C-alpha positions as CSV (number, residue, x, y, z in Angstrom):
1,N,10.6,3.8,188.0
2,N,14.3,3.3,188.6
3,E,17.2,5.0,190.2
4,F,18.1,7.0,187.2
5,A,14.6,8.3,186.8
6,R,14.5,9.3,190.4
7,V,17.8,11.2,190.1
8,V,16.5,13.0,187.0
9,A,13.3,14.0,188.8
10,E,15.1,15.3,191.8
11,E,17.5,17.4,189.7
12,Y,14.6,18.8,187.7
13,L,12.7,19.8,190.8
14,R,15.8,21.8,192.0
15,F,14.9,24.3,189.3
16,F,11.8,25.3,191.3
17,D,12.0,27.5,194.4
18,F,8.8,27.0,196.5
19,T,10.2,29.0,199.5
20,G,7.4,30.9,201.3
21,R,4.6,29.7,199.0
22,P,1.4,28.0,200.1
23,L,1.1,24.4,199.0
24,D,-1.6,25.2,196.3
25,A,0.5,28.1,194.9
26,A,3.6,25.9,194.7
27,L,1.5,23.2,193.0
28,R,0.2,25.6,190.4
29,M,3.7,26.8,189.7
30,F,4.9,23.3,189.2
31,L,2.0,22.3,187.0
32,H,2.3,25.4,184.9
33,R,5.8,24.2,183.8
34,F,5.2,20.4,183.9
35,C,2.6,18.4,182.0
36,L,1.3,15.8,184.5
37,I,0.0,12.9,182.4
38,G,-0.2,9.1,182.7
39,E,-1.8,6.6,185.0
40,T,-2.6,7.4,188.6
41,Q,0.4,5.6,189.9
42,E,2.7,7.5,187.5
43,R,1.3,10.8,188.6
44,E,1.7,10.0,192.3
45,R,5.4,9.1,191.7
46,V,5.9,12.5,190.2
47,L,4.1,14.2,193.1
48,V,6.4,12.4,195.5
49,H,9.3,14.4,194.2
50,F,7.3,17.5,194.2
51,S,6.4,16.9,197.9
52,K,10.0,16.3,198.8
53,R,11.1,19.5,197.1
54,Y,8.4,21.6,198.7
55,L,9.4,20.4,202.2
56,D,13.0,21.1,201.4
57,C,12.1,24.7,200.5
58,N,9.7,25.0,203.5
59,P,11.1,23.0,206.4
60,G,8.7,22.8,209.3
61,A,5.6,23.6,207.2
62,F,4.3,20.0,207.6
63,K,5.4,17.2,209.8
64,S,6.7,14.9,207.0
65,Q,7.1,14.4,203.3
66,D,4.3,11.8,203.4
67,A,2.0,14.4,204.9
68,V,2.8,16.8,202.0
69,H,2.3,14.1,199.5
70,T,-1.1,13.1,201.0
71,L,-2.3,16.6,201.0
72,T,-1.0,17.2,197.4
73,C,-2.9,14.2,196.1
74,A,-6.0,15.3,197.9
75,L,-5.8,18.6,196.2
76,M,-5.6,16.9,192.8
77,L,-8.6,14.8,193.6
78,L,-10.5,17.8,194.9
79,N,-9.8,19.7,191.7
80,T,-11.3,16.8,189.6
81,D,-14.3,16.6,191.9
82,L,-15.1,20.3,191.9
83,H,-14.6,21.0,188.2
84,S,-15.5,17.8,186.4
85,E,-18.8,17.9,184.5
86,N,-19.3,14.2,185.1
87,V,-19.4,14.5,188.9
88,G,-22.9,15.0,190.2
89,H,-22.3,15.7,193.9
90,K,-19.5,18.2,194.6
91,M,-17.3,17.6,197.6
92,T,-18.0,20.1,200.4
93,C,-15.4,21.8,202.6
94,L,-16.5,19.8,205.6
95,E,-16.1,16.5,203.6
96,F,-12.7,17.6,202.4
97,I,-11.6,18.1,206.0
98,E,-13.1,14.9,207.2
99,N,-11.4,12.9,204.5
100,L,-8.0,14.1,205.7
101,A,-8.6,13.4,209.3
102,E,-5.5,11.9,211.1
103,L,-3.4,11.8,207.9
104,N,-0.8,14.3,209.2
105,E,1.3,11.6,210.9
106,G,-1.6,10.5,212.9
107,E,-2.8,14.0,213.6
108,N,-5.2,16.4,211.8
109,F,-4.1,19.1,209.4
110,P,-4.9,22.7,210.6
111,K,-8.5,23.5,209.7
112,E,-7.6,27.0,208.6
113,V,-5.0,25.6,206.1
114,L,-7.5,23.1,204.7
115,K,-10.2,25.7,204.4
116,A,-7.9,28.0,202.5
117,L,-6.8,25.2,200.2
118,Y,-10.4,24.2,199.5
119,L,-11.4,27.8,198.7
120,S,-8.4,28.3,196.4
121,I,-9.1,25.1,194.3
122,K,-12.9,25.9,194.2
123,T,-12.2,29.5,193.0
124,A,-9.6,28.7,190.4
125,P,-9.1,25.1,189.1
126,L,-5.6,23.7,188.7
127,E,-4.3,24.0,185.1
128,W,-1.1,22.5,183.7
129,A,0.9,22.8,180.5
130,V,0.0,20.8,177.4
131,D,3.6,19.6,177.0
132,D,6.9,20.3,178.7
133,S,9.4,19.7,175.8
134,E,10.0,23.4,175.3
135,Q,11.3,24.2,178.8
136,E,14.6,25.9,178.3
137,G,15.7,26.7,181.8
138,P,14.6,27.0,185.5
139,A,11.1,28.0,186.4
140,Q,10.8,31.7,186.7
141,D,9.3,33.5,189.7
142,N,7.2,35.7,187.4
143,H,5.0,32.8,186.4
144,T,2.0,35.1,185.9
145,N,3.6,36.9,183.0
146,A,4.7,33.6,181.5
147,S,1.1,32.3,181.7
148,E,-0.2,35.4,179.9
149,A,2.4,35.0,177.2
150,R,1.8,31.3,176.6
151,P,-1.6,30.4,177.9
152,T,-2.1,27.3,175.7
153,G,1.3,25.6,176.0
154,F,3.8,25.2,173.2
155,I,5.8,22.2,171.8
156,G,8.8,23.6,169.9
157,H,8.3,25.7,166.8
158,N,6.8,22.9,164.7
159,P,3.3,24.2,163.6
160,F,2.1,20.5,163.5
161,L,2.6,20.3,167.3
162,E,2.0,23.9,168.4
163,V,-1.2,24.8,170.1
164,P,-2.5,28.0,168.6
165,N,-2.7,31.1,170.8
166,P,-6.3,32.4,170.3
167,N,-5.3,35.8,171.7
168,C,-2.8,36.4,168.8
169,A,-5.2,35.3,166.0
170,T,-7.5,37.3,163.8
171,E,-11.3,36.9,164.5
172,Y,-13.4,36.5,161.4
173,K,-16.8,35.4,162.7
174,K,-18.7,34.8,166.0
175,G,-22.1,33.6,166.9
176,Y,-24.2,30.9,168.6
177,V,-24.7,27.6,166.9
178,M,-25.8,24.1,167.7
179,R,-23.2,21.4,167.1
180,K,-23.5,17.6,166.6
181,C,-20.6,15.2,166.2
182,C,-21.0,12.6,163.4
183,L,-17.5,11.3,162.8
184,D,-14.5,11.4,165.0
185,P,-11.0,12.0,163.6
186,G,-10.0,9.1,161.4
187,G,-13.5,8.7,160.0
188,K,-14.8,6.6,162.9
189,R,-18.4,7.0,163.8
190,T,-18.9,9.0,167.0
191,P,-20.2,6.9,169.9
192,L,-24.0,7.2,170.4
193,G,-23.7,9.0,173.7
194,K,-21.6,11.8,172.3
195,R,-23.6,12.6,169.1
196,G,-26.3,14.8,170.7
197,W,-26.9,18.5,169.8
198,K,-25.2,21.0,172.0
199,M,-25.2,24.8,171.9
200,F,-21.9,26.7,171.7
201,C,-20.8,30.2,171.1
202,A,-18.6,29.6,168.1
203,T,-15.6,31.9,167.3
204,L,-13.6,31.6,164.1
205,R,-10.0,32.8,164.6
206,D,-7.6,32.1,161.8
207,L,-7.7,28.3,161.1
208,V,-9.4,27.3,164.4
209,L,-13.1,27.3,165.3
210,Y,-13.4,27.7,169.0
211,L,-16.6,26.5,170.8
212,H,-17.4,28.0,174.2
213,K,-20.4,27.9,176.5
214,D,-20.8,31.6,176.4
215,E,-19.2,34.8,174.9
216,Q,-16.6,34.9,177.7
217,G,-14.9,31.7,176.6
218,F,-11.4,33.1,176.2
219,R,-11.0,33.8,179.9
220,K,-8.1,32.1,181.6
221,N,-10.2,29.7,183.7
222,Q,-11.9,28.4,180.6
223,L,-8.8,28.1,178.4
224,Y,-8.5,24.3,178.6
225,E,-12.2,23.9,177.8
226,S,-11.8,26.1,174.7
227,L,-8.9,24.1,173.4
228,H,-10.7,20.8,174.1
229,N,-13.7,21.9,172.0
230,S,-11.7,23.7,169.3
231,I,-11.8,22.4,165.7
232,R,-9.0,23.0,163.2
233,I,-10.4,24.0,159.9
234,H,-7.3,23.8,157.7
235,H,-8.2,22.0,154.4
236,S,-11.8,21.6,155.5
237,L,-15.0,22.0,153.5
238,S,-18.3,23.4,154.7
239,A,-21.5,22.8,152.8
240,K,-25.3,22.9,153.4
241,A,-26.4,19.5,154.7
242,T,-29.2,19.0,152.2
243,D,-29.5,15.3,153.1
244,Y,-30.2,16.1,156.8
245,T,-33.9,16.7,157.1
246,K,-34.5,16.5,160.9
247,K,-33.6,20.1,161.5
248,Q,-33.5,23.3,159.4
249,H,-30.6,25.5,158.5
250,V,-27.9,22.9,159.1
251,F,-24.5,22.8,157.4
252,R,-21.8,20.1,157.5
253,L,-18.1,20.7,158.3
254,Q,-15.6,18.0,157.1
255,T,-12.1,18.5,158.5
256,A,-8.7,17.4,157.3
257,D,-8.5,14.6,159.9
258,Q,-11.7,13.1,158.4
259,A,-13.9,14.2,161.2
260,E,-17.4,15.5,160.5
261,Y,-19.7,17.8,162.3
262,L,-23.2,19.2,161.8
263,F,-24.0,22.8,162.8
264,Q,-27.4,24.4,163.0
265,T,-27.8,28.2,162.6
266,G,-30.7,30.5,163.3
267,D,-31.7,31.1,159.7
268,A,-30.7,30.6,156.1
269,K,-28.8,33.9,155.9
270,E,-26.7,32.9,158.9
271,L,-26.1,29.5,157.5
272,Q,-24.9,31.1,154.2
273,S,-22.6,33.4,156.1
274,W,-21.0,30.6,158.2
275,V,-20.4,28.4,155.2
276,D,-18.9,31.2,153.0
277,T,-16.7,32.5,155.8
278,L,-15.4,29.1,156.8
279,N,-14.6,28.1,153.2
280,F,-13.0,31.5,152.3
281,V,-10.8,31.6,155.4
282,T,-9.8,28.0,154.8
283,A,-9.1,28.7,151.1
284,S,-7.0,31.8,151.9
285,L,-4.9,30.5,154.8
286,S,-4.4,26.7,154.2
287,A,-0.9,25.8,153.2
288,P,-0.4,23.6,150.1
289,P,-0.6,19.9,150.9
290,L,2.5,17.7,151.0
291,A,2.8,14.5,148.8
292,G,1.6,11.3,150.3
293,A,4.0,8.6,151.4
294,V,5.3,6.2,148.8
295,G,5.9,2.5,149.7
296,S,6.6,-0.8,148.1
297,Q,3.0,-2.0,148.8
298,K,1.6,0.5,146.2
299,R,-1.3,1.3,148.4
300,F,-3.0,4.6,148.1
301,Q,-1.8,7.1,150.7
302,R,-3.6,10.4,151.4
303,P,-1.5,13.5,151.1
304,L,-0.3,15.3,154.3
305,L,-2.3,18.4,155.1
306,P,-0.3,21.0,157.0
307,V,-1.9,23.0,159.8
308,S,0.5,25.9,159.2
309,H,-0.5,29.0,157.4
310,T,0.3,29.5,153.7
311,K,3.1,31.7,152.6
312,F,1.2,32.7,149.4
313,N,-0.8,35.9,148.8
314,L,-4.3,35.6,147.5
315,R,-3.3,35.6,143.8
316,E,-0.6,32.9,144.4
317,Q,-3.0,30.9,146.5
318,L,-5.6,31.0,143.7
319,T,-3.0,29.9,141.2
320,D,-2.0,27.0,143.4
321,H,-5.7,25.9,143.8
322,E,-6.2,26.1,140.0
323,N,-3.1,24.1,139.3
324,R,-4.2,21.5,141.8
325,I,-7.6,21.2,140.2
326,V,-5.9,20.5,136.8
327,W,-3.7,17.9,138.4
328,L,-6.7,16.2,140.3
329,E,-8.7,16.1,137.1
330,K,-5.9,14.4,135.3
331,E,-5.3,12.0,138.2
332,L,-8.9,11.1,138.4
333,E,-9.1,10.5,134.7
334,E,-6.1,8.2,134.8
335,H,-7.4,6.4,137.9
336,V,-10.8,5.7,136.3
337,A,-9.1,4.5,133.1
338,N,-7.2,1.9,135.1
339,A,-10.2,0.4,136.9
340,P,-9.7,-3.1,138.3
341,E,-11.0,-5.9,136.0
342,K,-14.1,-7.9,136.7
343,G,-13.4,-10.5,139.4
344,A,-10.6,-8.7,141.0
345,K,-9.9,-9.1,144.7
346,S,-12.2,-7.3,147.0
347,R,-9.3,-5.5,148.6
348,T,-8.2,-4.1,145.3
349,V,-11.7,-2.9,144.5
350,A,-12.0,-1.3,147.9
351,E,-8.7,0.6,147.5
352,F,-9.8,1.7,144.0
353,V,-13.1,3.0,145.3
354,E,-11.4,4.7,148.3
355,K,-9.0,6.6,146.0
356,E,-11.7,7.5,143.5
357,S,-13.9,8.9,146.3
358,F,-11.0,10.8,147.7
359,L,-10.1,12.4,144.4
360,Q,-13.7,13.4,143.8
361,S,-14.0,15.0,147.2
362,E,-10.7,16.9,146.7
363,L,-11.9,18.2,143.4
364,K,-15.0,19.5,145.0
365,R,-13.0,21.1,147.8
366,Y,-10.5,22.9,145.5
367,R,-13.1,24.0,143.1
368,T,-15.0,25.6,146.0
369,Y,-11.8,27.3,147.1
370,A,-10.9,28.6,143.7
371,Y,-14.5,29.8,143.2
372,L,-14.5,31.8,146.4
373,L,-11.1,33.4,145.8
374,R,-12.0,34.4,142.3
375,S,-15.3,35.9,143.5
376,K,-13.6,37.8,146.3
377,M,-10.9,39.2,144.1
378,A,-13.4,40.2,141.4
379,Q,-15.6,41.9,143.9
380,Y,-12.7,43.8,145.5
381,P,-10.1,44.3,142.8
382,E,-8.2,46.8,145.0
383,L,-7.1,43.8,147.2
384,V,-5.2,42.2,144.3
385,P,-2.1,44.5,144.0
386,A,-1.8,44.9,147.7
387,L,-1.4,41.2,148.3
388,V,1.6,40.5,146.1
389,E,4.2,42.0,148.5
390,T,7.4,39.9,148.6
391,S,9.5,39.1,151.7
392,I,11.9,42.0,151.0
393,G,9.2,44.7,150.7
394,E,8.9,44.8,147.0
395,V,5.6,44.3,145.2
396,D,4.6,43.2,141.7
397,E,2.1,45.7,140.5
398,P,0.3,45.3,137.1
399,E,0.2,48.2,134.8
400,Q,-2.8,50.4,135.6
401,N,-5.7,50.6,133.2
402,H,-5.8,54.1,131.6
403,G,-9.6,54.1,132.1
404,G,-9.2,54.5,135.9
405,S,-8.4,52.5,139.0
406,H,-11.7,50.6,138.8
407,G,-11.3,49.3,135.3
408,C,-11.1,45.7,136.6
409,A,-14.5,46.1,138.3
410,N,-16.2,47.5,135.2
411,N,-15.2,44.7,133.0
412,P,-17.0,41.3,133.5
413,P,-14.4,38.7,134.6
414,P,-13.8,36.0,132.1
415,P,-14.5,32.4,132.9
416,S,-11.8,30.2,134.3
417,P,-9.6,28.5,131.6
418,S,-10.9,25.2,130.2
419,R,-14.4,25.9,131.6
420,T,-17.7,26.3,129.9
421,K,-18.5,30.0,129.4
422,Q,-21.3,31.4,131.6
423,P,-22.5,35.0,132.0
424,A,-20.8,36.8,134.9
425,P,-23.1,37.7,137.9
426,S,-24.6,41.1,137.7
427,H,-24.6,41.8,141.4
428,K,-21.7,42.6,143.7
429,T,-22.6,40.4,146.7
430,L,-20.4,37.4,147.3
431,P,-21.7,34.5,145.2
432,S,-23.0,31.5,147.2
433,S,-20.5,28.8,147.8
434,P,-20.9,26.0,145.2
435,A,-21.2,23.6,148.0
436,L,-24.6,25.1,148.9
437,G,-26.2,24.0,145.7
438,S,-25.4,27.0,143.5
439,P,-23.8,26.3,140.1
440,S,-20.7,24.3,140.3
441,P,-17.4,26.3,140.1
442,A,-16.4,24.1,137.2
443,F,-19.0,25.9,135.1
444,S,-19.7,29.3,136.6
445,A,-16.7,30.4,138.7
446,P,-15.8,34.0,137.9
447,A,-12.2,34.8,137.6
448,V,-10.3,38.1,138.1
449,A,-10.2,40.4,135.1
450,S,-7.2,39.9,132.9
451,S,-6.0,43.5,133.5
452,C,-5.7,42.6,137.2
453,S,-3.4,39.7,136.7
454,P,0.4,40.0,136.5
455,R,0.6,37.1,134.0
456,S,-1.6,39.0,131.5
457,S,0.3,42.3,131.8
458,P,3.1,42.5,129.3
459,T,5.1,44.9,131.5
460,A,4.8,44.4,135.2
461,A,6.6,47.2,137.1
462,R,8.6,46.3,140.2
463,T,8.5,49.2,142.7
464,K,9.2,49.9,146.3
465,R,6.2,50.5,148.7
466,I,6.6,52.4,151.9
467,A,5.4,50.8,155.1
468,Q,2.3,52.8,155.6
469,D,1.0,52.0,152.1
470,R,1.1,48.3,152.9
471,Y,-1.4,46.4,155.0
472,S,-1.3,42.9,156.3
473,Y,-2.5,39.7,154.7
474,R,-5.1,39.1,157.3
475,T,-6.5,42.7,157.0
476,A,-7.0,42.1,153.3
477,V,-8.7,38.8,153.9
478,Q,-11.2,40.6,156.1
479,K,-11.8,43.4,153.6
480,G,-15.4,43.8,152.8
481,G,-16.7,42.6,156.2
482,D,-18.9,39.6,156.6
483,L,-18.9,37.3,153.6
484,G,-22.5,36.3,154.0
485,T,-23.9,39.8,153.7
């Protein structure tokens, strides 16, 4: 709140042309480009500059800048009152008019204007951008098209900061579920008043699980609510909640930010479908983690788990998961071998237990990922060669088996290296996730047949594939339909 800030605000508002627009339309145009956050006083200071600019563009529309500012703040309060779930009694049009009595420089605002403003806010709530750091120029008059192109708001091109656009994502599963919050991000216990069960229409699109009140949740006027209730599932793990006995058909979702949720489905089959779909999409699309920070304190630091999509195809993704399993097993073995001595400081013991618990949970997660990818690739071997396309359009195709194109499916897949041998499953349905109580992937995870792997083929041909013969990564991920059936 200084002279420099006021000059910057005035210059920024010059990019907006409110000429001939009603006050509510001008306010929507401004909020579409500007993220209005902060305390009440900070917001009011920003709206002062908006009011001045509006009156400059529409001289004579109101008696003074203070009158415009008063009415603008009243619209913001009306929007909160009409569309907030925590407000019991909604403000009526008559109350809105009475609250603004004699605030137009001692006179009343025209009733027709106030009625039109009230109806506009009641019909369509005010929405504003998530962040304004990617504004590259003046506000455009065609703000409707801009809203359709970027309904969620963007912050640069960094995937850690970008809010996903659900309209550009691939939908993998949809259905009604009951949700309960157990742990908030950071591993803190959810407050008692926010733990209750609540019904949502869940939609899984790429690495985001959207939770809506109904099946029309992706409408524009519910966009903010869908983002507020969305859950990022990158590097997450879903498993049947066998320790939760109060309700049936419940599974647990643990996310990368250490949050935890319980979901109840209609039956055991639907539970299986949700768990397998969530885990398979996560295993297929999650990018490899980044190494944790290193400092002089020698404290354990968790690795960084990117929210961006992986650049690997399914085979490369599986290889990365298997390599990480080997590394985690070695890391856990070394960690247990260097356990603190008896009588060590409690802080040292706590850090040891924390790291041991983390390594064990990561092993369980990556074994589940590898198990599901191996099972999917063994079930649909035709996906394997189609997913090795490089960035320049070339593909690595293994030499075909002379017995036919289905030679991979006819031969039972060998067990994963360094694992105890178990007979391959005789059916072709997707095996249950090991997190659901089925045999651990460490002992029964089927792998892709050796003839389907480029590493086992002595002569891997490198050919050119025309555009119509290729299909996208996401299409291949969805091959075979619902994973739970």
